C-alpha positions, 0 to 999 in steps of 0.5 A: 111530736109532743102534745103541749095542749088540749083544745075543745071546739064551740062552733068556729072557735077553738079554745085550749090550755097550752103548756111548755117548759116556760109558758102556761096559757089559755088561748083561743083560735078564732076562725077568720076569712082568708084573704089569700091562699097563704093567709091563715085560717085562724088567729090565735089570741091569749086574751083581749087584744093579745094576738100570739100567732096564727093557724092554717088548716092542713091535711096529713099524708094519711088524710087526717085534718089538723091545724098547723100553728105558728105562735110566739110564746114568751121569747121563743117562737113555737111551731106545732100541729094540733089535731081537731 
């Protein structure tokens, strides 16, 4: 899977720069309290009041934790995995 961004953590907040062929942006993954088993662990924002997606904490078959992200970038929807 292609790497489209780099992130850093600060407490419960993850920030990073993401770049695709059509989009380049700074985003923040804000940890939220889950309201159900299917609810996301993170809300992804690209500025004040601009929510672009959500993230779910996952564990790979090798036991490595990662964040599975669904984001709407421009007119195309993107899904990707992010390693912590």
